[in-house]
N, C-alpha and C positions, 0 to 999 in steps of 0.2 A: 504494500500500500504506500502510495506516495505521501510525503509530508505536506500537510496543508499549513501554510504560514499562520493563518488565523487560529487554527486549532493548536498549533505549537505554542502560541502566546497565550491563548485563552485558558486552556486547561490548567496549566500550572498556576495562573493567577486565580482562577476559580477555586481550585483546591486550596490555595494559600489563604483565601478569604475564609473558607469554611474552617480550616485548621486554626486560623487566628482567632475566630470566634470561640473555638473550643478552648484555646489557651486563655482567653479572657475569663473563663469560668473556672480555671484550675489554679490551685496553689500547691506549694510544696507539701502541705499537709495531706493533700489528696494522694500523694505517693507514699508518704510515711504511714498513712493509715493502714497500709498493708499489714503492719505489725499488729494491729488491733483485730484484723480479720484474716489471719494467715490461712486458716482452713478453708474459709469461703472463697478466698482468692485462688488458692490452689485448685479447688474443685472447678471453679469457673474457667481457669486457664486450661485444665485438662479437657473440659468439654469443648472449649474453643479450638485448641490446637491439636488435639488427638482424636476425639470422637467425631467432630464435625467434618474434618477432611476425610476420615474413613467413611462417614455417611455420604459425603459428596461423591466419592468414587462408586459406592454402591448404587446410588440413585442414577448416576451417569450411565452405568452399565444396565441397570434395570429398565430405564426408559430409552435405551439405545441412542443416546445423544451423539451427534457427529463429534469427532475429536476436538474441533475448534470450540464448540459449545461446552464440551466436557471440561476443557481447560478454563473456560470462562466461569463455569460453575465452581471450580476449585479455587479460582481467584476470589470469588465472592465468599466462599467458605473460609478462606484465609484472612479476609478483611475483618477488622475489629468492629465492635459494636458502635452504632451511631449515637450522636448526642441526643437524638430523640428518645432513646431508651430511658434516659433520666426522667423525661416528662411522663412517659407511659408508666414507668415504675412508680412515680409519685401518684398518679391517678389511680393506680392499682394497689396502693398502700404497701409498696415494696420498700426496701432499704435503699433510699436514694443515695446516701453517703457511700454505700458499697458500690452502687452504679457508677458514681463519679470516679471512685478509685479504680474500678475495672476499666472504665473508658481511658483513663490516664495511662494505666499500666499496659493495656492492650495496644494502645496507639503507638507506644514505644516498641514493644516486642514485635508488633506486626511488621516493622521495617526489616526485621531479621527473618521472620517466619514466612512472609509473603513470597520473597524470592525463592526460598527453599521449596515451598509447596508448589508454586507455579512451575519451577524448573523440573521437579519430580513428576508433575502432572504431564508436562510436555513429553518427557521421556516415556511415560506410561501410555498416553493416549495417541500421540502423534508420531508419524513416521519421521525418520531422520531427514532433516533438511526442510521440513514443512514450515517450521517457524523458528525464529531466533529466541533463545532463552534470555532471561534478564541477566545482563552482564554485570560484573562488579561495578563498573563505572556508572551504570544505570541505577544500581542499588544506592550508591553514594548520592546521586541526583535525587533519588526518592527520599532519602534522609533529609536533604536540604529543603525540598519542596514541602514535605509534610511536617517535620519536626522544627524547622526554622520558624515558621509562623506560630507554632504552638509555644515555643520558647519566648518569642517576642510578646505574645499575648500574656503569658505568665509573668514576664518581667514588668509589663505595664500594669498588671493587676497588683504586683508586689509594690511597685514604686508609686503608682497613682491609683489606688483602689477606687476612689470616688469617680475619677475620670473613666476608669475601666468599667465601672457599673453603669455609667451613663452611656458609654459606647456599646455595651453589651446588647441592648435591645435593637438598635438599628443594624448592628452587625449580624444578629440572629435573623432579622428580617431579610437582610441582603443575602444571607446564606441560603434561605429558602428559595429566593429568586435565582440564585446561582445554581442550586440543586436542580431546579426545573430547567434552567438553561442547559446544564450538562446533559440531562436526560434528553432534552430536545436535540442537542448536537448528536448524541448517540443514535437517536432514532433517524435523524437525517442522514447520517453517514451509513447507517445500516438499512436504509429504506428499501434497498433492492432485495434484502434477504429476510427482513423481519416477518413478512407474511408467511413465507414457507417455514420459517423457524418457529413461529409462535405456537403452532399446533403441537409440536413436541416439547417446546420450552415451558408452556403454561402449566401442564400437569407436573412436570419435573420440578419446576421452581416452587409450585404450591406444595408439593410433597416435601421438598427440602425445607421450606419455610415452617411447615407444621412440625416436621421432625426437629428442627432447631429449637422451637419453643418447647416441645416435649422433652428434649434432652436437657435444655437449660433449666427447666423446672423439675423434671422427674428425677434426674441424677442427684441433685442436692437433697431432695426429699428422701430418696433412698439412703443417702449417707447421713441422714438425721440433722441436716441444717434446718434452721427455723423457717417458718412460712415467709416472713418478710425477705429474708436473704434469698430464698428459692425464687420468689417472684422477681427480685432484682436480677438474678442471674438469668432467669428465663427471658426477660426483656433484653438483657445485654447480648445473649446468644441469638435471639430471634430477630433483632433489629440490627442488621449489618450496615456498615458505612458503604452504601451502594455508590456514593459519589466517588469515593476513593477507588473502588474497583473499576468504575467506568473510566475514570481519569487515567488509571494505569493502563487499561486496555486500549484507549484511544490515543493517548499521547505518543507522538513520534519519538519522544525521548524514552519511552518505555516499550510497550508491546506493539503499538501502532497497528492494532487489529480491531476493527469495528465489530466483527462477529463475536469476539470474546467479550465485548461489553454487553451483549444482548441478555445473558442470564441476569446480570445485575439490574438492567432496565426492567425486565419482566418481574423480577423478585421485588423491586421497589414498588411496583404497582400493587403487590399483595400485602407486603409486610405490615403496613400501618393498619389495615383492616383486620388482619388476623391477630395482631397484637392487641387491638381494641377488644376483639372477641375474647381473647385469652384473659385480658384484664377483667372483663365482665364476669367470666367464668370463675376466676379465683376469688373475686369479691363476693359473688353469689355463694360459692362453696363455703367461704368464711362466715357469711351471715347464717347460712343453714346450720353450720357446725356450732356456732355460738348459740343459736336458738335451741338446738338439741341439748347442749350442756345446761343452759339456763332452765329448761323444762324438766330436766332429770333430777 
């Protein structure tokens, strides 16, 4: 795929705006809080970095995804939770402080795990020479594009907290606009294939979305984490940073492949509705459980 100058400039800037907005909401305490939730963080990371990639491979084979879409699904699986997970966790009475910590930690670790998972996926799904892996130089560029704005936002939050608080709302609004623009760019660049891909991608992405929520909530509950922590992890695992996955797939600096962006585009169309349904279910379950306890 040839490099589009507009895309080359727009995607890094768009991703930088979104990650800067994330940085404005983070403090050093959000990283050190890991020491207060070591078990919950380890369980969440195991779900994110071990179970989800394995589930992604299984779903890609189960639904017979073409190799390029299978790699795109794995890119999505490797992407950290999105900042929207914090809002959905709050509305569902999850542990929002844990969500913020997981978003912070996952966003840093993803810069290491994304190249590993994507490159292994290419080796597994694609024939030699079909696509270029993420090279070391591109990984460094990914660090700069993603973590640079996060650190800038954190520094501004530390030095000028009142100004950062004022900036936070317009930046969040701008992030939503940028997210829609990134999805629009992905749809435009993949317009020739989206129709033929959608029939196979829609069920695969929905299945992966539901499985992500189930793993994120079910595994912590099986391991005896409390309800609020399990809800938080469920939202963190189920709501991926689709913008990051789309930007990596589309950017000429990264994978430069619009087809690989399609799973993240389709997934983004599902995840907010399924997350809302999941939040309604856990709240209803909690109310029913409380009513049974109070009546017994």
